[in-house]
C-alpha positions, -999 to +999 in steps of 0.1 A: +086+222-428+070+194-408+093+170-390+094+138-369+117+133-339+123+097-328+122+095-290+121+057-286+131+026-306+161+015-327+163+049-344+161+069-312+176+104-317+170+106-355+150+133-371+131+132-404+117+161-424+082+155-438+079+169-473+057+161-504+021+151-506+023+115-494+055+106-477+055+070-464+068+052-433+082+017-432+111-007-434+112-005-472+141+013-489+117+035-508+101+049-476+106+086-469+108+077-432+127+045-432+128+028-398+150+000-386+123-016-365+114-053-369+079-048-357+068-024-384+057-034-419+076-025-451+049-001-461+034+008-427+018+042-429+018+075-448+013+112-442-012+127-467-011+165-471-044+182-464-056+218-465-045+225-429-015+201-425-011+163-427-034+134-421-018+101-408-030+070-426-023+034-416-016+012-446-032-020-432-001-027-411+000-059-390+009-042-357-011-010-362-005+027-360-010+045-327-017+082-322-014+095-286-019+059-273-049+050-294-049+028-325-061+047-356-068+040-393-065+077-402-064+109-382-053+146-386-022+153-367-008+184-350+023+196-333+032+176-302+012+145-312+029+112-303+029+086-330+039+049-324+048+023-350+059-010-334+086-002-309+093+032-324+077+063-309+081+098-323+068+134-319+053+153-348+061+189-354+039+207-380+048+235-403+049+269-386+015+284-388+011+309-416+005+345-404-031+355-404-038+384-427-075+389-421-072+406-387-062+442-398-096+449-414-115+440-382-098+467-361-100+505-365-081+531-346-093+567-340-073+597-330-095+601-298-109+633-283-098+627-247-133+617-237-122+581-234-102+589-203-133+595-183-141+558-186-111+548-165-123+538-130-090+527-115-055+516-124-030+491-110+007+488-119+021+453-126+045+458-097+014+461-074+000+429-086+034+411-081+035+425-045-001+413-039+009+378-050+040+377-029+022+391+002-013+376+002-017+384+039-022+421+030-054+413+012-088+415+028-108+383+032-095+348+041-109+335+009-090+361-011-058+354+009-060+317+002-068+323-035-039+347-039-015+324-021-025+295-044-023+318-075+012+329-063+022+292-061+011+285-096+027+317-109+060+306-093+056+271-106+051+284-142+080+308-139+103+282-123+098+253-147+094+270-180+131+279-182+145+246-172+158+222-199+176+197-176+155+169-163+173+165-129+172+202-122+135+203-132+126+175-108+144+191-079+125+224-085+092+205-086+101+191-051+109+226-039+074+238-050+056+209-035+072+214-001+065+251-002+028+245-010+020+216+013+049+214+039+050+176+043+075+155+062+088+136+031+083+134-006+095+119-038+090+119-076+089+085-093+090+083-131+079+054-153+107+036-170+101+039-208+112+003-214+097-016-185+069+007-173+081+003-137+081+034-114+116+044-105+126+071-079+142+102-094+140+128-067+136+126-029+131+153-003+128+155+035+116+183+058+144+199+078+133+184+112+129+148+100+153+119+097+170+122+063+183+087+065+148+072+069+137+049+041+105+061+024+082+031+019+053+037-004+023+015-008+020+003-044-018+005-043-015+043-039+007+048-069-012+023-089-044+042-082-029+075-093-014+061-124-043+040-136-071+065-127-051+096-136-064+111-104-047+128-074-057+113-040-054+122-003-050+092+019-058+100+056-061+073+083-056+048+054-068+018+072-104+032+069-101+042+032-126+022+012-105+026-020-079+002-007-083-034+004-081-045+040-049-063+032-032-032+019+000-022+035-008+015+039-018+013+076+011-010+084+035+016+071+024+041+097+014+068+072-013+090+087-017+113+057-004+113+021-010+129-012-002+112-045-008+129-078+000+118-114+026+136-134+006+138-167+019+151-200-003+159-230-006+122-240+008+100-213+012+097-175+049+100-168+050+092-131+038+103-097+045+131-072+041+118-037+043+135-002+033+123+032+031+131+069+045+103+090+032+091+124+028+058+141-006+040+143-008+045+181-007+083+178-034+082+151-058+062+173-049+081+205-052+117+193-078+115+165-067+149+153-081+163+121-057+159+092-032+185+081-037+178+044-068+195+030-087+194-003-070+227-013-036+210-009-047+182-032-060+207-058-027+227-056-006+195-059-026+184-089-021+217-106+016+217-098+019+181-111+001+189-143+024+218-152+054+198-141+042+169-164+040+192-194+074+207-186+089+173-182+075+161-215+088+193-232+122+187-215+124+152-229+114+164-263+142+190-261+167+164-250+157+142-279+161+170-303+196+178-289+205+142-291+193+140-327+216+169-336+245+155-317+241+120-332+240+136-367+272+155-361+289+125-344+278+102-373+292+125-399+325+128-380+328+091-374+321+084-411+348+108-422+374+096-397+366+059-403+371+063-440+406+078-436+416+052-409+403+024-432+427+036-460+456+037-435+448+002-424+447-011-459+483+002-463+492-015-431+477-048-443+498-046-475+529-040-454+520-069-431+518-092-461+554-083-471+566-088-435+550-122-435+568-131-467+600-120-452+598-141-421+582-171-438+605-202-436+628-186-410+629-191-373+625-159-353+604-169-322+604-135-306+597-117-339+569-141-347+553-138-313+555-100-314+542-099-350+513-121-340+503-095-313+505-067-339+483-085-364+458-094-337+454-058-326+454-046-362+424-068-368+406-054-338+411-019-351+400-029-385+368-045-372+361-014-350+365+010-380+343-012-402+316-012-375+317+025-372+314+029-409+285+005-411+266+022-384+273+059-393+258+059-428+227+047-445+236+021-472+218-001-496+228-038-495+249-048-525+232-080-535+250-110-549+239-146-553+257-164-524+256-197-506+248-187-471+265-219-458+298-207-473+295-175-452+290-196-421+320-218-429+341-187-436+331-173-402+339-206-384+373-208-401+381-172-392+371-176-355+387-211-351+419-197-335+399-174-311+375-202-302+404-227-295+421-201-273+389-197-253+382-235-253+350-231-272+336-257-295+318-244-326+293-268-341+274-262-374+241-276-386+239-264-422+209-271-445+224-282-478+191-278-496+192-240-494+198-225-528+220-195-535+203-164-521+205-127-531+222-110-501+250-086-494+278-111-485+300-086-468+272-072-447+258-106-436+293-117-429+299-088-406+265-092-389+272-129-382+308-123-372+297-098-345+271-122-331+296-152-330+322-130-314+297-119-287+288-156-281+325-165-275+329-135-251+298-147-232+314-181-226+346-167-212+337-172-175+317-204-179+332-233-159+314-261-178+318-273-214+317-243-238+297-247-270+283-226-298+259-240-324+253-223-357+223-234-377+208-225-411+173-235-422+143-222-442+109-216-426+081-240-435+067-216-461+102-211-476+099-173-475+125-167-448+159-179-439+167-185-402+204-182-393+208-189-356+237-187-332+231-205-299+255-207-269+253-225-236+265-195-216+249-176-187+221-162-208+206-127-210+182-114-183+148-104-198+153-067-187+187-067-204+174-081-237+156-048-245+189-030-244+214-053-262+209-036-296+212-001-283+242+018-297+272+020-272+254-003-247+278-030-235+279-055-206+317-061-212+329-029-194+361-015-210+364-046-232+333-038-253+325-009-277+287-013-277+287-013-315+287-049-326+251-060-320+238-025-330+257-029-363+244-064-368+208-053-363+212-024-387+227-046-415+199-072-411+172-045-411+187-030-443+180-065-458+144-062-447+150-088-419+152-088-381+172-104-352+153-121-324+167-131-290+156-163-272+172-165-238+168-172-201+192-165-173+215-195-167+203-213-199+223-197-227+212-174-254+201-178-290+203-150-316+181-158-347+187-138-379+156-138-401+161-128-437+136-127-465+145-152-492+155-137-525+166-161-551+176-136-578+190-101-581+162-080-594+160-047-612+144-017-595+109-024-608+108-061-597+125-053-564+097-028-556+071-055-564+090-080-543+091-056-513+054-050-517+046-087-516+068-092-485+050-062-469+016-078-477+027-111-461+038-092-430+004-076-427 
């Protein structure tokens, strides 16, 4: 059957099977492919079965549907296509092609009379061809020798990279092939960071007779040209190259010759492969020697880079598939273990209640101190288990009519001792005009608790007044509730904000599990809402929970109509 593998976004690593005639994609509970991405609509897109596979249709979403980087309203899709909704990117895999049954009637075989053998002019064993590729100098003309040498390089490239499934190993092998083909002084591979788009070095290589400690400085104009144009370039005597401005730093770097080619996959440019020959500017002007890097070198590097880009894309797809299987297995294991541990903790809590009754009214300072430590750590274990349970399984919110301000007051009371211990003042601004709303009180409680806990942790090393403000208010149109938690701590750098909701990502070192904010986001997205971050380094951070306002618990029919109306307002 057809499938989607998520390679980027909040659901990274998950895999969905595509079945039926019109499976849908969106945040709504009814979606066949339900995504926890605040930038997609409730009913975002659908796959419609056609004669030869599926056609992707956008359902008038606000942020659009993108196929291989281009926004589409509808388009047939095939295996390997990249589809993007909001922050979520996925790879589509179609049904295995049905075997063709119409070929047998187009071929006929005869017994043969032996006369066919007279048509054979010459023969060549495959071993002879392999020898010719490996020893091109034995061939006749110079053109044939060069052609066979290049063909041998491409053959080795194909053989070398098609078996590799580890990204680091693949990049090292690409560098081997580039150095064998061009023989430069230095080279490197830089890949585009999926989150920031910035090129980052992933592999570096030096020729044996060069300084291996030397820093490789690359002109940004060269890499930008290769990435933006999708073209490989040779830069020789760069100060005279019209493609770069007079103020460009290429000549200042003392690079006499360089080749930079894009690593292009099927649908995206993943990075660049760069090699150069280093000399100082004085030598360039004095010798005026012709360059070592020729057009054939560029063509060969472009061909190597193209195959490498395809292999790199396939490797990433393979890693995403493995990650999807691993996460599925881990999720099932965590869910099972967490359920059993939760039952054990419930028994411990019952026993704790009896111990509290036993020591109540008596003075046992050492026992009370020790028992306080036991209870504190028991609560930590309980919260961790509940986070694991919340994240490891899909769940529908159990809606109840609740006063959201009561949940805030409960959280403040629960965290008062921890806040006092950390010398943090918690201030609330609660909108008393908000009616009771249909939410899952346990889920929202856990989501808010994790955010407030994180805010207290963020203030731990602050040397000024420590303050947290919790605010509830409705948007002007009354369709959404905003529940914000603002601290005056060190803030969150912009590059870090993109990772705070990733599972197991933590800035607390061994003190953090990397589950809290991921769980909060999942719970809020299950309510059809989202969490936004407003922060600057040194100026604190504000987490804003946005929930759609539901003032009554609806049956299934009315809930579907409500979801559709919210989706329409999104779009």
